[in-house]
C-alpha positions in Angstrom: -15.2 -102.6 -10.0 -13.7 -101.6 -13.4 -15.4 -102.4 -16.6 -13.1 -103.5 -19.5 -13.6 -103.3 -23.3 -16.0 -106.1 -24.6 -13.9 -108.8 -26.4 -15.0 -110.5 -29.8 -15.8 -114.1 -29.7 -16.8 -116.2 -26.4 -15.7 -114.8 -23.4 -16.4 -115.7 -19.7 -17.7 -112.8 -17.6 -19.2 -112.2 -14.3 -20.4 -108.6 -15.1 -24.1 -108.7 -15.3 -26.5 -105.8 -14.6 -29.3 -106.2 -12.0 -32.3 -106.2 -14.5 -30.4 -109.3 -16.0 -29.8 -111.0 -12.8 -33.9 -110.4 -12.2 -34.9 -112.0 -15.6 -32.8 -114.8 -15.4 -33.4 -115.6 -11.7 -37.0 -115.4 -12.4 -37.1 -117.7 -15.5 -34.8 -120.1 -13.9 -36.7 -120.7 -10.6 -40.0 -120.7 -12.6 -38.7 -123.3 -15.1 -36.9 -125.4 -12.3 -40.0 -125.6 -10.0 -42.6 -126.2 -12.8 -40.2 -129.0 -14.4 -39.9 -130.8 -11.1 -43.7 -131.4 -11.0 -44.3 -132.1 -14.4 -45.2 -135.6 -15.7 -43.9 -136.9 -19.1 -47.0 -136.9 -20.7 -47.7 -133.0 -19.7 -46.7 -130.0 -21.5 -45.9 -127.9 -18.4 -47.7 -127.3 -15.0 -47.9 -123.6 -15.6 -51.1 -121.6 -15.4 -51.7 -119.4 -18.6 -50.3 -116.3 -16.8 -47.2 -118.2 -16.0 -46.7 -119.3 -19.6 -47.5 -115.6 -20.9 -44.7 -114.4 -18.7 -42.1 -117.0 -19.8 -43.1 -116.5 -23.3 -42.6 -113.0 -23.5 -39.8 -112.4 -21.1 -36.6 -110.7 -22.8 -34.5 -113.9 -22.4 -34.2 -116.5 -24.9 -35.1 -119.8 -23.2 -34.4 -123.4 -24.5 -35.7 -126.5 -22.4 -34.0 -129.7 -23.4 -34.9 -133.2 -22.6 -32.3 -135.9 -21.4 -31.7 -136.5 -25.1 -30.9 -132.8 -25.6 -33.9 -132.5 -27.9 -35.7 -129.2 -27.4 -38.8 -129.4 -25.4 -39.8 -126.1 -25.2 -38.6 -122.6 -26.4 -39.9 -119.2 -25.9 -40.7 -116.2 -28.3 -37.4 -114.5 -27.9 -35.6 -117.5 -29.4 -37.2 -116.3 -32.6 -36.3 -112.6 -32.0 -32.5 -113.3 -31.3 -31.8 -116.1 -33.7 -34.4 -115.8 -36.5 -35.6 -119.3 -36.4 -39.1 -120.6 -35.6 -39.3 -122.2 -32.2 -42.2 -124.5 -33.4 -39.8 -125.9 -35.7 -37.2 -126.6 -33.4 -39.4 -128.5 -30.6 -38.1 -132.0 -30.9 -34.9 -131.3 -32.6 -31.4 -132.4 -31.2 -29.9 -129.1 -29.8 -26.5 -130.1 -30.8 -27.4 -130.3 -34.2 -29.7 -127.4 -34.0 -26.5 -125.3 -32.9 -24.6 -126.9 -35.7 -27.1 -125.9 -38.4 -29.1 -123.2 -37.1 -27.3 -121.1 -34.4 -23.6 -121.7 -34.5 -22.9 -119.6 -37.7 -24.5 -116.6 -36.1 -21.4 -116.3 -33.9 -18.2 -114.6 -34.4 -16.1 -117.6 -33.1 -18.7 -120.6 -33.6 -16.2 -123.2 -32.9 -15.2 -122.0 -29.7 -18.8 -121.5 -28.8 -19.8 -124.9 -30.0 -16.8 -126.7 -28.1 -17.8 -124.8 -25.0 -21.5 -126.0 -25.3 -21.0 -129.7 -26.3 -18.6 -130.1 -23.2 -21.2 -128.9 -20.8 -23.7 -131.3 -22.6 -21.3 -134.0 -22.0 -20.4 -133.6 -18.7 -23.8 -132.4 -17.6 -22.4 -129.6 -15.7 -23.3 -126.1 -15.1 -21.8 -123.4 -17.6 -20.3 -120.0 -16.4 -21.8 -116.8 -17.7 -20.1 -116.0 -20.9 -20.6 -113.5 -23.6 -21.5 -114.3 -27.2 -21.5 -111.9 -30.2 -24.3 -112.6 -32.7 -23.4 -111.0 -36.2 -26.0 -109.0 -38.1 -27.5 -111.1 -40.9 -30.8 -110.9 -43.1 -32.2 -108.0 -41.6 -31.4 -109.3 -38.0 -29.7 -106.9 -35.8 -26.1 -107.3 -34.2 -26.4 -108.4 -30.6 -24.4 -109.4 -27.8 -25.7 -112.1 -25.4 -25.0 -113.4 -22.1 -25.3 -117.1 -22.2 -25.8 -119.7 -19.3 -26.8 -123.5 -19.5 -27.6 -125.6 -16.4 -28.5 -129.0 -15.9 -32.2 -130.2 -14.7 -31.7 -132.1 -11.5 -35.2 -133.4 -10.9 -38.5 -134.4 -12.4 -39.2 -136.2 -15.5 -36.8 -134.3 -17.5 -33.9 -134.8 -15.0 -30.7 -135.1 -17.2 -32.0 -132.2 -19.6 -30.8 -128.7 -19.4 -32.1 -125.2 -19.2 -30.7 -122.7 -21.4 -30.8 -118.6 -21.1 -29.6 -116.1 -23.7 -30.1 -112.8 -22.2 -29.6 -109.7 -24.6 -26.8 -107.3 -23.0 -26.2 -105.3 -26.3 -26.9 -101.9 -24.4 -24.8 -103.0 -21.7 -21.8 -103.9 -24.0 -22.2 -100.7 -25.8 -22.0 -98.7 -22.6 -19.1 -100.3 -21.6 -17.4 -99.8 -24.8 -18.5 -96.1 -24.9 -16.8 -96.0 -21.3 -13.7 -97.6 -22.4 -13.3 -95.5 -25.3 -14.0 -92.4 -23.1 -11.4 -93.8 -20.7 -8.9 -94.2 -23.5 -9.3 -90.5 -24.8 -8.8 -89.4 -21.3 -5.8 -91.4 -20.9 -4.4 -90.2 -24.0 -5.2 -86.7 -23.1 -3.6 -87.1 -19.7 -0.3 -88.5 -21.4 0.1 -85.8 -23.7 -0.4 -82.6 -22.1 3.0 -82.4 -20.4 1.5 -81.5 -17.0 0.9 -83.9 -13.9 -2.9 -84.9 -14.2 -4.7 -87.2 -11.8 -8.4 -88.2 -11.7 -9.8 -88.4 -8.2 -13.0 -90.3 -6.9 -15.2 -88.9 -4.0 -13.5 -90.7 -1.4 -10.0 -89.0 -2.5 -8.7 -92.3 -4.2 -6.6 -91.5 -7.5 -8.0 -93.6 -10.1 -5.9 -92.2 -12.9 -2.7 -91.0 -13.0 -0.3 -90.0 -16.0 3.3 -90.4 -16.6 4.0 -86.8 -15.4 2.3 -87.5 -12.0 4.7 -90.5 -11.9 7.7 -88.5 -12.3 6.4 -85.6 -9.8 5.7 -88.0 -7.2 8.4 -90.9 -7.6 5.6 -93.6 -7.7 4.9 -96.1 -10.4 1.4 -95.8 -11.9 0.4 -99.4 -10.5 1.4 -98.2 -7.0 -1.0 -95.1 -7.3 -4.0 -96.1 -9.3 -7.0 -97.2 -7.1 -4.5 -97.5 -4.0 -3.7 -94.2 -3.0 -5.3 -91.1 -1.7 -4.2 -87.7 -3.0 -4.0 -86.7 0.7 -0.8 -88.6 0.8 0.9 -86.0 -1.3 -0.2 -83.0 0.8 2.0 -81.6 3.6 0.2 -81.8 6.8 0.0 -77.9 7.1 -1.9 -77.7 3.8 -4.0 -80.7 4.2 -7.2 -79.4 5.9 -7.7 -76.6 3.5 -7.4 -79.0 0.6 -9.8 -81.4 2.2 -12.3 -78.6 2.7 -11.9 -77.5 -0.9 -12.6 -81.1 -1.9 -15.6 -81.5 0.1 -17.1 -78.1 -0.6 -16.5 -78.6 -4.5 -18.7 -81.6 -4.4 -21.3 -80.0 -2.3 -21.5 -77.2 -5.0 -20.6 -74.6 -2.6 -19.7 -71.3 -4.0 -16.4 -69.5 -3.9 -14.3 -72.7 -3.9 -11.1 -71.9 -5.6 -10.4 -73.7 -8.9 -6.7 -72.8 -8.6 -4.5 -72.7 -5.6 -1.1 -73.4 -4.6 0.1 -75.9 -1.9 3.2 -77.9 -0.8 3.4 -81.4 -2.3 5.7 -84.2 -0.9 6.9 -87.0 -2.9 8.0 -90.5 -2.3 11.6 -89.3 -1.2 10.3 -86.7 1.2 11.0 -83.8 -1.1 8.7 -80.9 -0.9 7.5 -79.3 -4.1 5.5 -75.9 -4.6 2.6 -76.8 -6.7 0.1 -74.7 -8.5 -3.0 -76.9 -8.6 -6.0 -76.5 -10.8 -9.0 -78.4 -10.1 -12.5 -79.1 -12.0 -15.4 -81.4 -11.4 -16.5 -84.0 -14.2 -20.1 -83.1 -14.9 -22.7 -85.5 -13.7 -20.3 -87.2 -11.6 -18.4 -86.9 -8.0 -14.8 -87.2 -9.8 -12.7 -84.4 -10.3 -9.8 -83.7 -12.4 -6.6 -81.9 -11.2 -3.5 -80.6 -13.2 -0.6 -79.9 -11.1 2.0 -77.6 -12.2 5.6 -77.5 -10.4 6.4 -74.2 -9.7 9.1 -74.6 -7.3 11.6 -73.0 -9.2 9.4 -70.0 -9.7 8.7 -69.6 -6.0 12.2 -70.0 -5.1 13.3 -67.6 -7.7 10.7 -64.9 -6.4 12.1 -65.5 -2.9 15.7 -65.2 -3.7 14.8 -62.0 -5.6 12.8 -60.7 -2.8 15.8 -61.6 0.0 18.6 -60.7 -2.4 17.7 -57.4 -4.0 20.1 -55.5 -2.3 22.9 -58.2 -2.9 22.3 -58.4 -6.7 22.2 -54.5 -6.8 25.8 -54.8 -5.6 26.7 -57.5 -8.1 25.1 -55.4 -10.7 27.5 -52.7 -10.2 30.6 -54.6 -11.5 28.7 -56.3 -14.5 29.8 -55.7 -17.9 26.2 -55.4 -19.2 23.5 -52.7 -19.0 21.4 -53.7 -16.0 18.1 -51.6 -15.8 14.9 -51.8 -14.0 11.8 -50.2 -15.4 8.6 -49.5 -13.4 5.3 -48.0 -14.9 7.2 -47.2 -18.0 10.4 -45.4 -16.1 13.7 -46.4 -15.5 14.1 -46.5 -11.6 17.6 -48.2 -11.6 20.3 -48.5 -13.8 23.9 -49.9 -13.0 27.2 -47.8 -13.8 27.9 -49.7 -17.0 24.8 -48.4 -18.5 25.9 -45.0 -18.1 29.3 -45.9 -19.2 28.0 -47.3 -22.6 24.9 -45.1 -23.3 26.1 -41.8 -21.5 22.7 -41.4 -19.7 22.7 -40.6 -15.9 19.7 -41.6 -13.5 19.1 -38.0 -13.4 18.9 -37.8 -17.4 16.3 -40.5 -17.6 14.2 -39.5 -14.3 10.6 -39.1 -15.1 11.1 -40.3 -18.8 10.2 -43.3 -20.5 12.7 -46.1 -21.4 11.2 -46.1 -24.9 12.6 -42.4 -25.5 16.2 -43.8 -26.0 15.0 -46.7 -28.2 15.5 -46.4 -32.1 11.9 -45.7 -33.4 11.6 -48.8 -35.5 12.2 -50.9 -32.2 9.8 -49.2 -29.9 6.7 -51.2 -30.7 8.7 -54.4 -30.1 10.0 -53.3 -26.8 6.6 -52.2 -25.6 5.1 -55.3 -26.4 7.7 -57.3 -24.7 7.5 -55.3 -21.2 3.6 -55.4 -21.4 3.7 -59.2 -21.8 6.2 -59.4 -18.9 4.0 -57.3 -16.5 1.1 -59.6 -17.3 3.2 -62.6 -16.4 3.4 -64.0 -19.8 6.2 -65.7 -21.1 8.1 -63.7 -23.8 10.6 -64.9 -26.0 14.2 -64.2 -24.8 16.7 -63.0 -25.7 15.7 -60.3 -28.1 17.8 -57.6 -30.1 17.0 -54.1 -29.9 18.9 -50.8 -31.0 19.1 -47.7 -28.6 20.5 -44.3 -29.3 23.2 -43.1 -27.0 23.7 -39.7 -25.7 26.2 -38.9 -28.3 23.9 -40.1 -31.0 25.4 -43.4 -31.9 23.3 -46.6 -32.5 24.1 -49.4 -30.1 22.8 -52.9 -30.5 21.8 -54.6 -27.3 20.7 -58.2 -26.5 18.0 -58.0 -24.1 16.9 -60.5 -21.3 14.0 -59.6 -18.9 12.2 -60.9 -16.0 9.2 -59.6 -13.9 10.3 -58.7 -10.4 8.8 -57.2 -7.2 10.2 -53.9 -6.6 9.2 -52.0 -3.2 5.7 -54.1 -3.6 4.9 -53.6 -7.0 5.7 -55.4 -10.2 8.7 -54.1 -12.3 10.8 -55.6 -15.0 14.4 -56.0 -14.7 16.4 -56.2 -18.0 20.1 -57.2 -18.7 21.4 -55.9 -22.0 24.5 -57.0 -23.4 26.3 -54.9 -26.0 26.4 -56.8 -29.2 27.2 -54.2 -31.7 30.8 -55.5 -32.6 29.1 -59.1 -33.1 26.6 -57.8 -35.3 29.1 -56.0 -37.3 31.3 -59.0 -37.7 28.1 -60.9 -38.7 27.4 -58.5 -41.2 31.1 -58.4 -42.6 30.9 -62.5 -42.8 27.7 -62.0 -44.8 29.4 -59.7 -47.0 32.5 -62.1 -47.5 30.1 -64.8 -48.3 28.5 -62.6 -51.0 31.9 -61.9 -52.4 32.4 -65.6 -52.6 29.5 -66.2 -54.3 30.0 -63.4 -56.8 33.5 -64.8 -57.5 32.2 -68.5 -58.1 29.6 -67.0 -60.4 32.2 -65.1 -62.3 34.1 -68.3 -62.8 31.5 -70.3 -63.9 30.4 -67.6 -66.3 34.0 -67.4 -67.4 34.0 -71.1 -68.4 31.2 -71.0 -70.3 32.4 -67.7 -72.3 35.5 -69.5 -72.9 34.0 -72.3 -74.7 31.9 -70.2 -76.7 34.8 -68.0 -77.7 36.7 -70.9 -78.7 34.1 -72.2 -81.3 33.5 -68.6 -82.5 36.9 -68.2 -83.1 37.1 -71.2 -85.5 34.4 -69.8 -87.6 36.2 -66.3 -87.4 39.2 -67.7 -88.8 37.3 -69.1 -91.8 35.8 -65.8 -92.4 39.3 -63.9 -92.2 41.0 -66.2 -94.6 38.2 -66.2 -97.2 38.2 -62.6 -97.3 41.6 -62.2 -97.5 41.9 -64.8 -100.3 39.3 -62.9 -102.1 41.3 -59.6 -101.8 44.4 -61.5 -103.2 42.5 -62.3 -106.2 40.9 -58.8 -106.7 42.9 -56.1 -108.6 43.1 -52.7 -106.8 40.7 -50.1 -107.5 37.4 -52.4 -107.8 34.5 -51.1 -105.6 33.8 -54.6 -104.3 37.7 -54.5 -103.0 36.6 -51.5 -100.5 33.6 -53.6 -99.3 35.7 -56.8 -98.8 38.2 -54.5 -96.6 35.4 -53.2 -94.7 34.4 -56.9 -94.0 37.8 -57.8 -93.2 38.3 -54.8 -90.6 35.0 -55.8 -89.0 36.2 -59.5 -88.5 39.6 -58.3 -87.1 37.6 -56.2 -84.6 35.3 -59.2 -83.9 38.7 -61.1 -83.3 39.9 -58.7 -80.8 36.6 -59.2 -79.2 37.3 -62.8 -79.0 40.5 -62.1 -77.4 38.8 -60.3 -74.6 36.3 -63.1 -74.0 39.3 -65.7 -73.8 41.2 -63.0 -71.5 38.0 -63.1 -69.3 37.7 -66.7 -69.2 41.6 -67.7 -69.1 40.9 -69.7 -72.0 44.0 -68.2 -73.9 47.6 -69.1 -72.7 49.1 -65.6 -72.1 53.0 -65.4 -71.3 53.2 -64.1 -67.5 56.7 -62.6 -67.4 58.5 -59.9 -65.3 57.4 -56.6 -66.9 58.1 -53.0 -66.1 54.4 -51.6 -66.2 55.1 -48.0 -66.7 56.3 -48.0 -70.3 53.2 -50.3 -71.2 50.7 -47.9 -69.6 52.3 -44.9 -71.6 52.2 -46.8 -74.7 48.7 -47.8 -74.1 48.0 -44.1 -73.3 49.4 -43.0 -76.6 46.9 -45.4 -78.6 43.7 -43.8 -76.4 44.3 -40.4 -77.1 43.4 -40.7 -80.3 40.2 -42.2 -79.8 39.0 -40.4 -77.0 36.8 -37.4 -77.4 38.6 -33.7 -77.3 36.3 -32.9 -74.8 38.1 -35.3 -72.3 41.5 -33.9 -70.6 44.0 -37.0 -70.0 46.2 -36.1 -66.8 49.2 -38.7 -66.0 50.8 -39.4 -62.7 53.4 -42.0 -63.2 55.2 -42.4 -59.9 56.3 -46.2 -60.3 58.8 -48.1 -61.9 57.7 -51.1 -60.5 57.9 -54.6 -61.9 54.9 -57.1 -62.1 54.2 -60.6 -63.4 52.0 -60.2 -66.5 51.4 -60.2 -70.3 51.9 -56.7 -71.9 48.9 -57.4 -74.0 46.7 -58.0 -71.3 48.0 -54.7 -69.3 46.8 -52.8 -72.4 43.4 -54.4 -72.1 42.9 -53.5 -68.5 43.9 -49.6 -69.1 42.1 -49.6 -72.4 38.8 -51.1 -71.0 39.0 -48.8 -67.9 39.6 -45.6 -69.9 36.8 -46.6 -72.3 34.4 -47.1 -69.4 35.5 -43.8 -68.0 35.0 -41.9 -71.3 31.4 -43.4 -71.6 30.6 -42.1 -68.3 31.8 -38.6 -69.2 30.2 -38.6 -72.7 28.6 -35.5 -73.9 30.3 -33.3 -71.2 33.7 -31.8 -70.4 35.6 -34.1 -68.2 38.9 -35.1 -66.8 40.3 -38.5 -67.0 43.4 -39.2 -64.5 45.5 -42.3 -64.8 48.0 -42.8 -62.0 50.5 -45.5 -61.2 52.2 -45.5 -57.8 53.9 -48.4 -55.4 51.9 -49.1 -52.4 52.2 -51.5 -49.3 49.2 -53.4 -47.8 49.8 -54.2 -44.0 46.7 -55.9 -43.5 44.3 -58.0 -45.5 42.3 -55.5 -47.8 38.7 -56.3 -49.0 38.4 -55.6 -52.9 35.8 -56.8 -55.3 35.0 -60.3 -54.9 38.2 -61.3 -53.0 40.7 -60.3 -50.1 44.1 -59.0 -51.0 47.0 -60.4 -48.6 49.5 -57.9 -47.2 52.2 -57.3 -49.4 53.9 -54.8 -51.9 51.6 -53.8 -55.0 51.6 -51.5 -58.0 48.5 -49.5 -57.7 47.1 -48.4 -61.1 44.3 -45.8 -60.6 41.8 -44.6 -63.3 39.6 -41.5 -62.1 36.8 -39.6 -64.1 34.6 -37.0 -63.5 31.6 -38.7 -65.0 27.8 -39.3 -63.4 28.8 -42.0 -61.3 27.6 -45.7 -60.6 24.3 -46.2 -58.7 25.2 -48.0 -55.2 22.9 -50.9 -56.1 25.1 -51.6 -59.4 28.6 -51.5 -58.1 28.6 -55.3 -57.2 27.2 -55.9 -60.9 29.6 -54.1 -62.9 32.3 -56.8 -63.6 29.4 -59.1 -64.7 29.8 -60.3 -68.2 27.5 -58.6 -70.7 26.2 -56.5 -67.7 26.0 -52.9 -69.3 23.9 -49.6 -68.6 24.5 -48.5 -72.2 21.7 -48.6 -74.8 21.4 -51.4 -77.5 24.5 -51.4 -79.6 26.5 -49.0 -77.6 28.5 -51.8 -75.8 29.2 -55.6 -75.4 29.1 -55.5 -71.4 32.5 -57.3 -71.4 35.0 -54.5 -71.0 35.0 -54.5 -67.0 34.6 -58.3 -67.1 37.6 -58.9 -69.1 39.6 -56.3 -66.5 38.3 -58.7 -63.7 39.5 -61.8 -65.3 43.0 -60.6 -66.1 43.5 -58.8 -62.5 42.1 -62.0 -61.0 44.9 -64.0 -63.2 47.6 -61.8 -61.9 46.6 -62.5 -58.2 45.5 -59.0 -58.0 42.4 -57.2 -57.0 40.1 -54.2 -57.9 38.8 -51.6 -55.5 35.6 -49.4 -57.0 34.6 -46.0 -55.1 31.9 -43.9 -56.8 29.7 -41.0 -56.1 26.7 -40.0 -58.0 27.2 -36.8 -60.1 30.9 -36.6 -59.0 32.5 -39.7 -60.8 34.1 -42.9 -60.0 37.7 -44.3 -59.1 39.0 -47.8 -60.0 42.0 -48.9 -58.3 43.7 -52.0 -59.6 46.5 -53.7 -57.5 49.0 -55.9 -58.9 51.7 -57.7 -56.9 55.2 -56.1 -57.3 57.9 -58.5 -57.8 61.8 -58.4 -57.5 63.0 -59.7 -60.8 65.3 -58.7 -63.8 63.3 -57.3 -66.7 64.3 -58.9 -70.3 65.5 -56.6 -72.9 63.3 -56.8 -75.6 64.8 -56.7 -79.4 62.5 -55.6 -82.2 61.7 -58.5 -84.3 61.9 -58.5 -88.1 58.8 -58.9 -90.1 58.7 -62.4 -91.5 57.6 -62.7 -95.4 55.3 -65.3 -96.3 57.1 -68.6 -97.2 56.5 -70.4 -100.3 57.6 -73.6 -101.6 56.8 -76.9 -103.4 56.8 -79.2 -100.4 54.2 -81.7 -99.8 51.7 -81.1 -96.8 49.0 -83.0 -95.1 46.4 -80.6 -93.4 44.0 -81.9 -90.7 41.1 -80.1 -88.9 37.6 -81.0 -87.9 36.3 -78.1 -89.2 35.5 -78.2 -93.0 35.7 -74.6 -93.6 39.3 -74.3 -92.0 40.3 -77.4 -93.9 39.2 -75.8 -97.1 40.6 -72.3 -96.6 43.9 -73.7 -95.0 44.3 -75.9 -98.3 43.7 -72.9 -100.5 46.1 -70.8 -98.7 48.9 -73.2 -98.8 47.8 -74.1 -102.5 48.3 -70.4 -103.3 51.9 -70.3 -101.8 52.8 -73.2 -104.1 52.6 -76.1 -101.7 51.3 -79.7 -102.5 48.4 -80.1 -100.1 46.3 -83.0 -99.1 43.4 -82.2 -96.6 41.2 -84.3 -94.4 38.6 -83.4 -91.5 39.1 -87.0 -89.7 42.3 -87.6 -87.8 41.7 -91.4 -88.5 41.9 -91.0 -92.1 44.9 -88.8 -91.8 46.8 -91.3 -89.9 45.7 -94.0 -92.2 46.9 -91.9 -95.2 50.1 -91.3 -93.4 50.8 -94.8 -92.5 50.3 -96.0 -96.2 52.3 -93.1 -97.7 54.7 -91.9 -95.2 57.3 -90.5 -97.6 54.8 -88.6 -99.4 54.5 -85.9 -96.9 57.2 -83.3 -95.8 55.1 -81.8 -93.1 51.8 -82.3 -91.2 49.5 -79.5 -89.8 46.9 -80.6 -87.7 44.4 -79.2 -85.0 45.1 -79.7 -81.5 41.4 -80.5 -80.3 39.6 -82.9 -82.7 36.6 -85.2 -81.8 38.0 -88.9 -81.4 41.6 -88.3 -81.4 43.5 -85.1 -80.2 46.1 -83.5 -82.2 48.9 -85.0 -79.6 47.6 -88.4 -79.7 47.7 -88.1 -84.0 51.3 -86.8 -83.8 52.5 -89.7 -81.6 51.0 -92.4 -83.7 
C-alpha cells in the first residue's frame, strides 16, 4: 500500500505500524477485562505488575466514567500533554479537552467536534491523526487517537481513550514522500523515458516520456502493468534473466543493453536500456533511449553503401570518406573543385589540404565522431586547392562503417561565394554607419559654425571701423590689418565648416568644370613648394551641377593634402579631368554610385601614402595625422560634404611609400551653361534715411549701428524682435528701412517682417 504525505490537522487514517497495534491491543484488552470486573468502590482489579505495565506503556490512556469524568490516566498523559494526571482525576473530560488539551492541536475545533460527537452518541471512533504543536519545552508530536465506549462493568457508558505516539512513523512517511517527489521531479525533467520497477516486474512509477514512448497514460501503467508487456517475445527471456540475476547480485549482468520495445499501437522501437538497482531495495530504475532512428540509419548505410556511392557521383558537393586519417573515397566534384585526384591523396592525411589555422578544429571534430560523440554541425573550414586557392567549405559529417571498421563520411558544400557576399554586406553596412556618422557630425559642425560666424562678424566689423578711424602710417594700423587678415582666414574656415555641414545655401547651377579647375590651379601654384611639380591632364569639357566656389574648395583641399604628403621632398602632383561612364554600381567611400555618366577629377601625388587602417577615417572631421597647429583636419571632410551634396562620390587608393590617388566622380548633365558677365564693384552707399536695425546678438547690433551711422544714416537699434515690433507699430512713418536677423529667439525674422 502506498503511503501518503501526512496532512496537518485532524485526519482519519488506517495506517498503523505493527508496534502501535500491539501496544494498543494490549492496553485495550487489559483495561476492558479489568473494568468489567471492577466494583464501583474499587480502584482497579489489577495486580501491581499490571498497573506498572499500563502506567509505563508508551500510549497515553484515559479511562472515563459514564459522566465522562476522568477515572484514571497513566504517566504518558503527562509526557504527551504536559498536564498532571493526578490533577485531572475526577475532571470532566470535555472540559479538560477545552481547557487543557484542545489548544495543543493545530485544528482544535475539528478535533473537539469529532470527540464530543463520539461522546454524545456513545460510539467508537476510527483511528485518526492529530498534530500536537511544540509548546513550553514540549516537543512536537504526531498522535494516533482512538476512543471507544465501555460496554460492561460498573463504568459502563464511560470511555477508554488511547493516544499513541507515531511521530517517527510520520517523519518516515514524510521523508519517503519527499524522496518520492524528488524522484518524480527527476523523472519528469531528464528528457528520457524512465521507469521505477518492483521486484515482481510491476512498474510503480513512469514519467511523461515513457507515456509518449508507450502510448499509455501514467494512470494505466503505474502499479498495474509489468515491464514485460513492452518487450517483444524474442527478447523477453533475455531481459527476464537480467532482471532476476540483477536482484541475486550476479556478476556480469549488463547495465546497458538493447532490446525491441512494443508500444500500445503495436509499433516496435529499438531501445538502448540502462538499468541500475536502488541500494538497499529490490527496486530498479531504467532509462530507455529510443535509438530506432540510429539503428535504421546504420542499417540503411550498410545496405545502401553502393547506392549512395552512385548518388554521390552526381552531387554538387564534395563527399569524402576518411578512415585512419586518410581519404579512402572522394567523389568527382571533390576533384573538380579542389583539383586533387584519389592518387594525389592516397596515403596522405586529409589535414594536409586544410588551412593551418583550421587543422586543430578538423582534428577535434573527426576524433569526436570516431568516439561516437555528438559534434556540432555544420561547421566551416578553409582548404587549399591544388592551385593554391583558398576555398571555404561547410562541413557535415557522420560516423559510418566502411569495410567493417569505423570511418567518417563528410559532405562539404562550397560556400566561398556566400562568404564573400557576407563580407561585402558587412562592408556595405560599415559604409552606411560611416555615412550616418558623417551626417551627424556635419549637423553639429553646422550649428557651431553658425554661432561662431556671428562672433567673427562682430570682430571683422570692429577691426574695419578701427582701421577707418586710424590714419595711415601708424604702427597699430599694421597690427589691426594682421588681426583683420586672421579674422578673414577664420571666416574662410567657417565657410568650409558650413560647406561640410551643408549649413550654407550654395547655388547649384550648370557649370563647365574645366575653367574652374584651371583657375583654382593658378591660385595653387603660388602657394605650393617649388619642389612639387604640377602636371595637368584636362580631357573633359563636361558640365556638372555645382557651385564654382565649392569646386574650388574640392581642388584646393585635395591638392593641399597632397602637398602635405610630399612635404620636404621632391614630388609630382598630377591633376586630371576626364569624362567617364559607370556601367554597374560602383562602391566608393561611404556610398554606392549609380550607373551613369560622370566627370572624373583625379588628384595624384607621390607622397608617403596612407596606412590601410586609416583610409576609412581620413574623411572624418578633425581627423589629421599632422602635428599640433599644422592642420585643422577639416579639409577632406569638406571635400566629402561637397561631393555628397553634388550626388557624387570619392574613391581612394593608396600605397605606402608610393603615394595616393583621389578620384572624385561628379554626375555629368546635358544643360546650357549661362554666360557670366563681370559685375562692377558697387561702392558703399551713404545717405540720411532712417533705419531700424534688429539682431539678437548685442555685439552685431552695436557694430551694425556704428557702421550705418558712419555712412550718415539715422539708426535705431534693438536686440528684441518684440521691442522692434512695438517701436515700428507706434511710429511706422519714422523708418524708411528695417534690417533684421533671420533667426532670433521668440520671433524669427520672417514672422517679424509679416507683422
